[in-house]
PASEBA-1860 file (N, C-alpha, C; in nm, 3 decimals):
! residues 267
1> XXXXXXXX> 10.157/8.167/-14.884/10.136/8.103/-14.755/10.251/8.136/-14.661 ~ 10.221/8.173/-14.536/10.323/8.206/-14.439/10.407/8.083/-14.404 ~ 10.531/8.108/-14.361/10.621/7.998/-14.327/10.563/7.909/-14.217 ~ 10.498/7.970/-14.117/10.441/7.890/-14.008/10.328/7.801/-14.058 ~ 10.251/7.851/-14.155/10.142/7.770/-14.212/10.198/7.656/-14.296 ~ 10.306/7.684/-14.369/10.371/7.578/-14.447/10.423/7.468/-14.355 ~ 10.485/7.509/-14.244/10.537/7.411/-14.148/10.423/7.329/-14.088 ~ 10.310/7.393/-14.061/10.195/7.325/-14.003/10.140/7.219/-14.098
9> XXXXXXXX> 10.120/7.256/-14.224/10.063/7.164/-14.324/10.160/7.050/-14.354 ~ 10.286/7.084/-14.378/10.386/6.982/-14.411/10.408/6.888/-14.293 ~ 10.409/6.941/-14.172/10.429/6.858/-14.054/10.314/6.762/-14.031 ~ 10.191/6.811/-14.047/10.074/6.724/-14.028/10.071/6.613/-14.132 ~ 10.104/6.646/-14.256/10.107/6.545/-14.362/10.214/6.440/-14.336 ~ 10.332/6.486/-14.295/10.442/6.393/-14.268/10.407/6.301/-14.152 ~ 10.345/6.356/-14.048/10.307/6.275/-13.932/10.203/6.170/-13.966 ~ 10.107/6.204/-14.050/10.002/6.110/-14.088/10.060/5.992/-14.166
17> XXXXXXXX> 10.148/6.021/-14.260/10.212/5.914/-14.339/10.295/5.824/-14.248 ~ 10.369/5.884/-14.158/10.455/5.808/-14.066/10.374/5.713/-13.979 ~ 10.257/5.756/-13.933/10.175/5.672/-13.847/10.130/5.545/-13.917 ~ 10.082/5.560/-14.039/10.033/5.444/-14.115/10.146/5.345/-14.140 ~ 10.264/5.395/-14.170/10.378/5.308/-14.203/10.431/5.234/-14.080 ~ 10.433/5.300/-13.965/10.506/5.245/-13.850/10.419/5.194/-13.736 ~ 10.288/5.199/-13.748/10.200/5.162/-13.636/10.226/5.020/-13.582 ~ 10.247/4.919/-13.665/10.273/4.785/-13.610/10.393/4.781/-13.517
25> XXXXXXXX> 10.497/4.859/-13.546/10.615/4.862/-13.459/10.584/4.935/-13.328 ~ 10.499/5.037/-13.335/10.461/5.110/-13.214/10.382/5.020/-13.119 ~ 10.283/4.947/-13.172/10.205/4.854/-13.089/10.296/4.749/-13.028 ~ 10.385/4.693/-13.109/10.476/4.589/-13.061/10.571/4.642/-12.955 ~ 10.622/4.762/-12.975/10.712/4.822/-12.877/10.643/4.836/-12.742 ~ 10.520/4.885/-12.742/10.448/4.903/-12.616/10.416/4.769/-12.550 ~ 10.378/4.669/-12.628/10.346/4.538/-12.570/10.472/4.473/-12.511 ~ 10.586/4.491/-12.576/10.711/4.438/-12.522/10.749/4.508/-12.392
33> XXXXXXXX> 10.732/4.639/-12.389/10.766/4.714/-12.269/10.674/4.678/-12.151 ~ 10.550/4.642/-12.182/10.454/4.606/-12.078/10.450/4.456/-12.051 ~ 10.538/4.381/-12.119/10.548/4.235/-12.102/10.414/4.167/-12.131 ~ 10.347/4.213/-12.234/10.222/4.150/-12.280/10.256/4.053/-12.392 ~ 10.252/3.923/-12.365/10.285/3.825/-12.468/10.432/3.788/-12.465 ~ 10.477/3.715/-12.566/10.614/3.663/-12.567/10.717/3.773/-12.593 ~ 10.842/3.752/-12.549/10.948/3.849/-12.579/10.993/3.837/-12.724 ~ 11.055/3.940/-12.774/11.103/3.937/-12.911/11.006/4.006/-13.004
41> XXXXXXXX> 11.057/4.088/-13.095/10.972/4.168/-13.182/10.882/4.083/-13.272 ~ 10.942/3.988/-13.345/10.863/3.908/-13.438/10.765/3.817/-13.365 ~ 10.808/3.758/-13.252/10.719/3.672/-13.174/10.601/3.752/-13.119 ~ 10.629/3.875/-13.077/10.522/3.960/-13.025/10.422/3.996/-13.134 ~ 10.472/4.028/-13.253/10.383/4.059/-13.365/10.295/3.939/-13.399 ~ 10.355/3.820/-13.402/10.279/3.699/-13.433/10.172/3.674/-13.327 ~ 10.205/3.699/-13.201/10.110/3.680/-13.091/9.995/3.779/-13.103 ~ 10.025/3.901/-13.140/9.920/4.002/-13.158/9.824/3.960/-13.268
49> XXXXXXXX> 9.877/3.912/-13.380/9.793/3.870/-13.492/9.708/3.749/-13.453 ~ 9.768/3.656/-13.378/9.694/3.538/-13.334/9.577/3.576/-13.244 ~ 9.599/3.672/-13.157/9.498/3.711/-13.060/9.391/3.804/-13.117 ~ 9.434/3.897/-13.204/9.341/4.002/-13.247/9.337/4.023/-13.397 ~ 9.403/3.934/-13.474/9.407/3.952/-13.617/9.507/4.061/-13.656 ~ 9.522/4.083/-13.785/9.615/4.185/-13.833/9.577/4.322/-13.779 ~ 9.447/4.343/-13.759/9.402/4.471/-13.706/9.458/4.502/-13.569 ~ 9.500/4.397/-13.496/9.558/4.418/-13.365/9.687/4.498/-13.370
57> XXXXXXXX> 9.757/4.491/-13.483/9.880/4.568/-13.500/9.852/4.717/-13.518 ~ 9.723/4.749/-13.533/9.684/4.890/-13.550/9.594/4.938/-13.438 ~ 9.596/4.866/-13.323/9.522/4.912/-13.206/9.574/5.050/-13.167 ~ 9.483/5.141/-13.137/9.522/5.276/-13.098/9.550/5.366/-13.216 ~ 9.508/5.326/-13.337/9.538/5.405/-13.456/9.475/5.545/-13.451 ~ 9.351/5.553/-13.400/9.284/5.683/-13.397/9.363/5.787/-13.318 ~ 9.395/5.759/-13.189/9.475/5.860/-13.118/9.616/5.873/-13.172 ~ 9.667/5.765/-13.235/9.803/5.772/-13.289/9.810/5.871/-13.405
65> XXXXXXXX> 9.712/5.866/-13.496/9.712/5.960/-13.608/9.695/6.102/-13.558 ~ 9.598/6.121/-13.466/9.577/6.254/-13.410/9.704/6.302/-13.339 ~ 9.766/6.208/-13.266/9.885/6.244/-13.191/10.002/6.280/-13.282 ~ 10.033/6.190/-13.376/10.153/6.209/-13.456/10.138/6.324/-13.555 ~ 10.021/6.334/-13.619/10.000/6.446/-13.712/10.004/6.578/-13.635 ~ 9.937/6.579/-13.519/9.934/6.702/-13.439/10.069/6.739/-13.384 ~ 10.140/6.640/-13.327/10.268/6.672/-13.265/10.374/6.709/-13.370 ~ 10.368/6.644/-13.487/10.467/6.676/-13.590/10.445/6.816/-13.645
73> XXXXXXXX> 10.317/6.852/-13.665/10.286/6.988/-13.709/10.333/7.089/-13.606 ~ 10.300/7.063/-13.478/10.340/7.153/-13.371/10.491/7.159/-13.358 ~ 10.556/7.043/-13.371/10.702/7.036/-13.360/10.771/7.125/-13.462 ~ 10.728/7.116/-13.588/10.796/7.192/-13.692/10.767/7.341/-13.682 ~ 10.645/7.377/-13.644/10.614/7.520/-13.625/10.702/7.576/-13.513 ~ 10.706/7.502/-13.399/10.788/7.547/-13.286/10.936/7.548/-13.322 ~ 10.981/7.442/-13.390/11.123/7.433/-13.425/11.166/7.549/-13.514 ~ 11.089/7.577/-13.617/11.129/7.684/-13.708/11.129/7.820/-13.639
81> XXXXXXXX> 11.035/7.838/-13.545/11.032/7.963/-13.469/11.153/7.974/-13.377 ~ 11.181/7.867/-13.300/11.296/7.870/-13.209/11.428/7.875/-13.286 ~ 11.432/7.809/-13.400/11.555/7.807/-13.482/11.587/7.947/-13.533 ~ 11.484/8.018/-13.575/11.506/8.154/-13.626/11.551/8.249/-13.516 ~ 11.511/8.219/-13.391/11.546/8.307/-13.279/11.681/8.272/-13.217 ~ 11.713/8.142/-13.213/11.835/8.100/-13.144/11.951/8.068/-13.238 ~ 11.919/8.026/-13.360/12.023/7.986/-13.454/12.090/7.856/-13.419 ~ 12.029/7.780/-13.325/12.091/7.656/-13.276/11.992/7.541/-13.291
89> XXXXXXXX> 12.027/7.441/-13.372/11.935/7.331/-13.400/11.908/7.247/-13.276 ~ 12.011/7.221/-13.195/11.995/7.139/-13.075/11.901/7.206/-12.976 ~ 11.921/7.334/-12.948/11.837/7.406/-12.854/11.695/7.421/-12.907 ~ 11.682/7.455/-13.035/11.550/7.471/-13.094/11.472/7.340/-13.093 ~ 11.539/7.229/-13.123/11.473/7.099/-13.121/11.431/7.059/-12.981 ~ 11.516/7.089/-12.882/11.484/7.056/-12.743/11.362/7.133/-12.695 ~ 11.356/7.262/-12.724/11.242/7.345/-12.684/11.115/7.304/-12.758 ~ 11.128/7.268/-12.885/11.012/7.221/-12.961/10.960/7.091/-12.902
97> XXXXXXXX> 11.050/7.004/-12.855/11.009/6.880/-12.791/10.931/6.904/-12.664 ~ 10.972/7.003/-12.585/10.901/7.038/-12.462/10.760/7.086/-12.493 ~ 10.748/7.171/-12.593/10.617/7.225/-12.631/10.523/7.113/-12.676 ~ 10.571/7.027/-12.765/10.484/6.922/-12.818/10.445/6.821/-12.710 ~ 10.537/6.795/-12.616/10.509/6.697/-12.511/10.397/6.745/-12.419 ~ 10.408/6.868/-12.370/10.312/6.917/-12.272/10.178/6.956/-12.333 ~ 10.181/7.005/-12.456/10.056/7.048/-12.521/9.980/6.932/-12.582 ~ 10.052/6.835/-12.638/9.985/6.736/-12.724/10.017/6.590/-12.693
105> XXXXXXXX> 10.145/6.557/-12.678/10.185/6.417/-12.674/10.136/6.344/-12.549 ~ 10.155/6.405/-12.431/10.123/6.335/-12.306/9.979/6.285/-12.300 ~ 9.877/6.369/-12.325/9.740/6.317/-12.315/9.703/6.218/-12.423 ~ 9.748/6.240/-12.547/9.711/6.147/-12.654/9.783/6.013/-12.638 ~ 9.905/6.016/-12.585/9.978/5.891/-12.567/9.920/5.810/-12.450 ~ 9.868/5.877/-12.350/9.800/5.808/-12.240/9.685/5.725/-12.295 ~ 9.603/5.783/-12.382/9.489/5.710/-12.439/9.536/5.599/-12.532 ~ 9.640/5.625/-12.609/9.690/5.525/-12.704/9.743/5.403/-12.630
113> XXXXXXXX> 9.820/5.425/-12.523/9.877/5.313/-12.448/9.767/5.232/-12.380 ~ 9.667/5.298/-12.324/9.555/5.226/-12.263/9.486/5.137/-12.366 ~ 9.468/5.188/-12.486/9.403/5.111/-12.593/9.487/4.991/-12.633 ~ 9.619/5.011/-12.641/9.706/4.903/-12.689/9.725/4.791/-12.587 ~ 9.701/4.819/-12.460/9.711/4.712/-12.360/9.594/4.616/-12.368 ~ 9.494/4.646/-12.452/9.375/4.562/-12.461/9.386/4.449/-12.563 ~ 9.495/4.441/-12.638/9.509/4.337/-12.740/9.485/4.201/-12.677 ~ 9.396/4.124/-12.737/9.368/3.991/-12.687/9.233/3.979/-12.622
121> XXXXXXXX> 9.152/4.087/-12.631/9.014/4.074/-12.586/8.979/4.142/-12.457 ~ 9.074/4.214/-12.395/9.041/4.280/-12.270/8.930/4.380/-12.286 ~ 8.919/4.439/-12.405/8.816/4.539/-12.426/8.678/4.481/-12.410 ~ 8.665/4.354/-12.440/8.534/4.293/-12.428/8.500/4.249/-12.288 ~ 8.593/4.265/-12.195/8.567/4.223/-12.058/8.593/4.335/-11.959 ~ 8.548/4.453/-11.998/8.559/4.566/-11.907/8.668/4.665/-11.942 ~ 8.742/4.641/-12.049/8.845/4.736/-12.089/8.783/4.853/-12.162 ~ 8.869/4.945/-12.206/8.819/5.059/-12.281/8.795/5.017/-12.424
129> XXXXXXXX> 8.669/5.009/-12.466/8.635/4.954/-12.597/8.669/5.049/-12.710 ~ 8.691/5.176/-12.683/8.725/5.272/-12.787/8.802/5.385/-12.724 ~ 8.861/5.467/-12.810/8.937/5.581/-12.761/8.846/5.677/-12.686 ~ 8.726/5.700/-12.740/8.632/5.791/-12.674/8.595/5.740/-12.536 ~ 8.574/5.608/-12.526/8.539/5.551/-12.396/8.658/5.559/-12.300 ~ 8.778/5.540/-12.353/8.898/5.552/-12.270/8.907/5.692/-12.212 ~ 8.886/5.792/-12.297/8.893/5.931/-12.251/8.787/5.958/-12.145 ~ 8.665/5.908/-12.168/8.556/5.930/-12.073/8.587/5.866/-11.938
137> XXXXXXXX> 8.643/5.745/-11.941/8.674/5.676/-11.816/8.788/5.744/-11.741 ~ 8.890/5.790/-11.814/9.000/5.861/-11.749/8.947/5.987/-11.680 ~ 8.865/6.063/-11.752/8.813/6.188/-11.696/8.723/6.161/-11.576 ~ 8.642/6.054/-11.585/8.549/6.024/-11.476/8.622/5.975/-11.351 ~ 8.726/5.895/-11.369/8.792/5.832/-11.255/8.914/5.906/-11.204 ~ 8.980/5.982/-11.292/9.103/6.049/-11.250/9.104/6.199/-11.277 ~ 9.000/6.248/-11.344/8.997/6.389/-11.376/9.088/6.423/-11.493 ~ 9.094/6.553/-11.523/9.174/6.598/-11.637/9.321/6.561/-11.620
145> XXXXXXXX> 9.369/6.566/-11.496/9.512/6.536/-11.474/9.546/6.392/-11.511 ~ 9.445/6.303/-11.511/9.470/6.164/-11.550/9.520/6.151/-11.692 ~ 9.484/6.247/-11.778/9.530/6.244/-11.916/9.678/6.279/-11.927 ~ 9.730/6.345/-11.825/9.872/6.386/-11.828/9.958/6.296/-11.741 ~ 9.907/6.176/-11.708/9.987/6.080/-11.633/10.111/6.043/-11.716 ~ 10.228/6.054/-11.659/10.351/6.027/-11.732/10.403/6.146/-11.810 ~ 10.349/6.266/-11.782/10.391/6.385/-11.856/10.539/6.417/-11.834 ~ 10.590/6.390/-11.713/10.731/6.419/-11.684/10.826/6.342/-11.774
153> XXXXXXXX> 10.820/6.208/-11.772/10.909/6.133/-11.861/10.878/6.156/-12.010 ~ 10.752/6.186/-12.041/10.719/6.216/-12.181/10.792/6.342/-12.226 ~ 10.789/6.447/-12.143/10.858/6.571/-12.176/11.008/6.549/-12.188 ~ 11.064/6.470/-12.093/11.209/6.442/-12.099/11.245/6.370/-12.228 ~ 11.163/6.270/-12.264/11.189/6.194/-12.386/11.183/6.283/-12.509 ~ 11.078/6.364/-12.520/11.060/6.447/-12.639/11.169/6.554/-12.650 ~ 11.211/6.610/-12.538/11.315/6.712/-12.542/11.448/6.655/-12.590 ~ 11.488/6.542/-12.530/11.616/6.480/-12.569/11.609/6.429/-12.712
161> XXXXXXXX> 11.498/6.361/-12.746/11.485/6.301/-12.878/11.486/6.407/-12.988 ~ 11.405/6.511/-12.972/11.396/6.611/-13.078/11.521/6.697/-13.089 ~ 11.583/6.728/-12.974/11.709/6.801/-12.981/11.813/6.722/-13.059 ~ 11.823/6.592/-13.027/11.921/6.506/-13.095/11.886/6.489/-13.242 ~ 11.757/6.467/-13.271/11.718/6.443/-13.410/11.749/6.562/-13.500 ~ 11.709/6.680/-13.459/11.730/6.796/-13.545/11.879/6.828/-13.560 ~ 11.956/6.814/-13.452/12.099/6.842/-13.460/12.169/6.743/-13.553 ~ 12.140/6.614/-13.534/12.201/6.510/-13.618/12.152/6.521/-13.762
169> XXXXXXXX> 12.022/6.546/-13.779/11.965/6.556/-13.913/12.033/6.666/-13.995 ~ 12.046/6.784/-13.937/12.103/6.895/-14.014/12.246/6.867/-14.056 ~ 12.324/6.809/-13.964/12.463/6.777/-13.998/12.471/6.668/-14.105 ~ 12.394/6.562/-14.086/12.400/6.450/-14.180/12.347/6.488/-14.318 ~ 12.240/6.567/-14.321/12.185/6.608/-14.450/12.287/6.692/-14.527 ~ 12.359/6.779/-14.456/12.462/6.861/-14.520/12.571/6.773/-14.581 ~ 12.617/6.674/-14.504/12.721/6.583/-14.554/12.671/6.499/-14.671 ~ 12.551/6.443/-14.656/12.496/6.356/-14.761/12.469/6.433/-14.890
177> XXXXXXXX> 12.425/6.557/-14.877/12.402/6.640/-14.995/12.533/6.670/-15.066 ~ 12.637/6.698/-14.987/12.769/6.725/-15.045/12.824/6.602/-15.117 ~ 12.792/6.483/-15.062/12.836/6.357/-15.125/12.743/6.312/-15.237 ~ 12.640/6.390/-15.263/12.541/6.361/-15.368/12.473/6.226/-15.345 ~ 12.445/6.196/-15.219/12.373/6.073/-15.185/12.226/6.087/-15.225 ~ 12.161/5.975/-15.264/12.019/5.982/-15.300/11.933/6.004/-15.176 ~ 11.827/6.084/-15.192/11.731/6.110/-15.084/11.800/6.144/-14.952 ~ 11.880/6.251/-14.949/11.955/6.282/-14.827/11.867/6.308/-14.705
185> XXXXXXXX> 11.749/6.368/-14.724/11.661/6.394/-14.610/11.610/6.264/-14.548 ~ 11.579/6.166/-14.633/11.529/6.037/-14.585/11.638/5.963/-14.508 ~ 11.758/5.956/-14.565/11.868/5.886/-14.500/11.908/5.954/-14.369 ~ 11.918/6.085/-14.373/11.957/6.159/-14.253/11.851/6.147/-14.145 ~ 11.724/6.150/-14.184/11.616/6.135/-14.088/11.616/5.999/-14.021 ~ 11.640/5.894/-14.098/11.645/5.759/-14.042/11.758/5.743/-13.942 ~ 11.876/5.793/-13.976/11.990/5.785/-13.885/11.966/5.866/-13.758 ~ 11.908/5.984/-13.773/11.878/6.068/-13.657/11.777/5.999/-13.566
193> XXXXXXXX> 11.680/5.930/-13.626/11.579/5.860/-13.547/11.637/5.747/-13.465 ~ 11.722/5.665/-13.525/11.784/5.553/-13.452/11.874/5.606/-13.341 ~ 11.948/5.711/-13.368/12.035/5.770/-13.265/11.953/5.817/-13.146 ~ 11.838/5.880/-13.172/11.755/5.930/-13.062/11.696/5.816/-12.979 ~ 11.670/5.701/-13.042/11.619/5.586/-12.968/11.721/5.539/-12.864 ~ 11.845/5.533/-12.903/11.950/5.488/-12.810/11.959/5.579/-12.688 ~ 11.931/5.707/-12.708/11.939/5.802/-12.598/11.818/5.795/-12.505 ~ 11.701/5.763/-12.561/11.577/5.784/-12.485/11.501/5.658/-12.447
201> XXXXXXXX> 11.549/5.539/-12.484/11.468/5.420/-12.456/11.438/5.399/-12.307 ~ 11.533/5.420/-12.215/11.499/5.401/-12.074/11.384/5.488/-12.027 ~ 11.384/5.615/-12.065/11.276/5.704/-12.021/11.145/5.668/-12.091 ~ 11.154/5.613/-12.212/11.033/5.570/-12.281/10.969/5.451/-12.211 ~ 11.050/5.360/-12.160/10.999/5.245/-12.085/10.926/5.293/-11.959 ~ 10.985/5.389/-11.888/10.923/5.444/-11.768/10.790/5.510/-11.803 ~ 10.789/5.588/-11.909/10.666/5.656/-11.953/10.556/5.557/-11.984 ~ 10.588/5.453/-12.061/10.488/5.353/-12.097/10.435/5.280/-11.973
209> XXXXXXXX> 10.525/5.247/-11.882/10.487/5.180/-11.758/10.388/5.265/-11.680 ~ 10.412/5.395/-11.673/10.324/5.485/-11.599/10.190/5.502/-11.670 ~ 10.193/5.518/-11.802/10.070/5.546/-11.876/9.980/5.424/-11.888 ~ 10.035/5.305/-11.867/9.955/5.184/-11.871/9.892/5.152/-11.735 ~ 9.914/5.238/-11.636/9.856/5.216/-11.504/9.704/5.207/-11.514 ~ 9.641/5.102/-11.461/9.495/5.089/-11.467/9.426/5.212/-11.409 ~ 9.308/5.242/-11.463/9.237/5.361/-11.420/9.198/5.356/-11.273 ~ 9.185/5.235/-11.218/9.145/5.222/-11.078/9.262/5.234/-10.982
217> XXXXXXXX> 9.383/5.241/-11.038/9.502/5.248/-10.953/9.562/5.388/-10.957 ~ 9.622/5.427/-10.849/9.690/5.555/-10.845/9.831/5.541/-10.898 ~ 9.897/5.655/-10.919/10.035/5.654/-10.967/10.124/5.722/-10.865 ~ 10.234/5.656/-10.833/10.326/5.713/-10.736/10.428/5.806/-10.798 ~ 10.422/5.827/-10.929/10.516/5.916/-10.993/10.631/5.843/-11.061 ~ 10.719/5.923/-11.120/10.828/5.869/-11.200/10.925/5.783/-11.120 ~ 10.966/5.830/-11.002/11.063/5.755/-10.922/11.007/5.621/-10.876 ~ 10.878/5.618/-10.843/10.815/5.493/-10.804/10.816/5.396/-10.922
225> XXXXXXXX> 10.786/5.446/-11.041/10.787/5.362/-11.161/10.926/5.305/-11.187 ~ 11.028/5.388/-11.170/11.166/5.341/-11.189/11.199/5.231/-11.090 ~ 11.162/5.250/-10.963/11.192/5.149/-10.861/11.119/5.019/-10.891 ~ 10.994/5.028/-10.937/10.917/4.908/-10.970/10.983/4.829/-11.082 ~ 11.030/4.900/-11.184/11.094/4.834/-11.298/11.225/4.767/-11.257 ~ 11.305/4.836/-11.179/11.434/4.780/-11.135/11.410/4.660/-11.044 ~ 11.310/4.672/-10.955/11.283/4.561/-10.862/11.233/4.438/-10.936 ~ 11.161/4.456/-11.046/11.102/4.342/-11.117/11.204/4.267/-11.201
233> XXXXXXXX> 11.297/4.337/-11.263/11.392/4.267/-11.351/11.526/4.336/-11.369 ~ 11.558/4.429/-11.281/11.689/4.492/-11.289/11.698/4.597/-11.400 ~ 11.820/4.639/-11.428/11.841/4.745/-11.527/11.803/4.700/-11.668 ~ 11.796/4.571/-11.690/11.756/4.521/-11.822/11.617/4.564/-11.861 ~ 11.535/4.604/-11.764/11.399/4.648/-11.794/11.400/4.767/-11.888 ~ 11.504/4.850/-11.880/11.506/4.973/-11.958/11.544/4.951/-12.104 ~ 11.574/4.826/-12.140/11.601/4.792/-12.281/11.479/4.730/-12.347 ~ 11.369/4.716/-12.272/11.249/4.655/-12.330/11.203/4.731/-12.454
241> XXXXXXXX> 11.169/4.656/-12.558/11.114/4.716/-12.679/11.213/4.792/-12.763 ~ 11.344/4.778/-12.733/11.444/4.858/-12.804/11.446/4.830/-12.953 ~ 11.442/4.702/-12.993/11.450/4.670/-13.136/11.326/4.721/-13.210 ~ 11.208/4.698/-13.153/11.086/4.745/-13.219/11.083/4.896/-13.227 ~ 11.131/4.961/-13.120/11.130/5.107/-13.120/11.232/5.163/-13.218 ~ 11.348/5.097/-13.233/11.448/5.142/-13.329/11.395/5.134/-13.471 ~ 11.326/5.024/-13.502/11.263/5.012/-13.633/11.157/5.119/-13.653 ~ 11.072/5.135/-13.551/10.961/5.229/-13.560/11.010/5.373/-13.576
249> XXXXXXXX> 11.102/5.414/-13.489/11.148/5.552/-13.492/11.241/5.578/-13.610 ~ 11.330/5.484/-13.639/11.420/5.502/-13.752/11.344/5.516/-13.883 ~ 11.252/5.422/-13.906/11.170/5.428/-14.027/11.079/5.550/-14.024 ~ 11.022/5.577/-13.906/10.930/5.690/-13.894/10.996/5.823/-13.921 ~ 11.116/5.844/-13.867/11.183/5.972/-13.890/11.232/5.985/-14.033 ~ 11.267/5.874/-14.096/11.301/5.879/-14.239/11.180/5.928/-14.319 ~ 11.062/5.873/-14.285/10.939/5.914/-14.353/10.906/6.060/-14.322 ~ 10.914/6.097/-14.194/10.877/6.233/-14.154/10.967/6.339/-14.218
257> XXXXXXXX> 11.098/6.322/-14.202/11.189/6.423/-14.257/11.182/6.426/-14.410 ~ 11.172/6.308/-14.472/11.162/6.304/-14.618/11.034/6.366/-14.669 ~ 10.921/6.330/-14.606/10.791/6.384/-14.648/10.783/6.533/-14.621 ~ 10.833/6.575/-14.505/10.829/6.718/-14.471/10.905/6.799/-14.574 ~ 11.024/6.754/-14.607/11.105/6.827/-14.706/11.033/6.833/-14.841 ~ 10.974/6.721/-14.882/10.906/6.717/-15.012/10.783/6.807/-15.015 ~ 10.700/6.798/-14.910/10.578/6.879/-14.906/10.612/7.027/-14.890 ~ 10.705/7.055/-14.802/10.742/7.195/-14.774/10.791/7.264/-14.901
265> XXX> 10.866/7.192/-14.984/10.921/7.252/-15.105/10.814/7.281/-15.209 ~ 10.697/7.214/-15.197/10.590/7.235/-15.295/10.493/7.343/-15.252 ~ 10.503/7.391/-15.129/10.407/7.491/-15.079/10.455/7.633/-15.106
END
């Protein structure tokens, strides 16, 4: 099997496992950023369960699996190609983040965020009852470009996050392996994930705010979204969902890097 095919298979498998493990934190992070329900990670999770049952913590699972499996596969294929050409983990990760954002992440995340804003019964009163219906409504009301709403901050987030993750991961894995630490890929991946959250949470808040824009409303762009957030609650708005996102990304990257290493070595 060619190296690119190995990266594709291992990346898709790692992304699928990560989605199942971390989906409740992803839903909670988005609801906190959109101020849906009470503040606080645990309080938000409890509110979601009260309103929609445990299944509410998995709202948007269909596009999330497609998104994460697809983007992780694409990320690793792009990363290994750029890494072989540049020899630089930070640059290769940044370029891989740009590719995955524009090709895959932006449209699938738009649908996922629309679905997750429905927790509590909005779907039954005119909301998008399914991912397919969400896609149909976006295309009908906003055209194809509606799927790429928030593509700018999405690309910025993915570039910074992936550049940081791969650079930190490679260094930490080298150190942990030398220290004979258990599961070095898992530990290094988790640390790289939390570090990337600290760098990118403000832009993630802006992205979520833009992608949750109702289909009947227009979008004024990234700068308008930033001004709206600052006007509503000041700079503190950019810390929304930080704890849930740190759990989600930290745990998720531990799973992704660990699973990728394990699957890749068996192919």
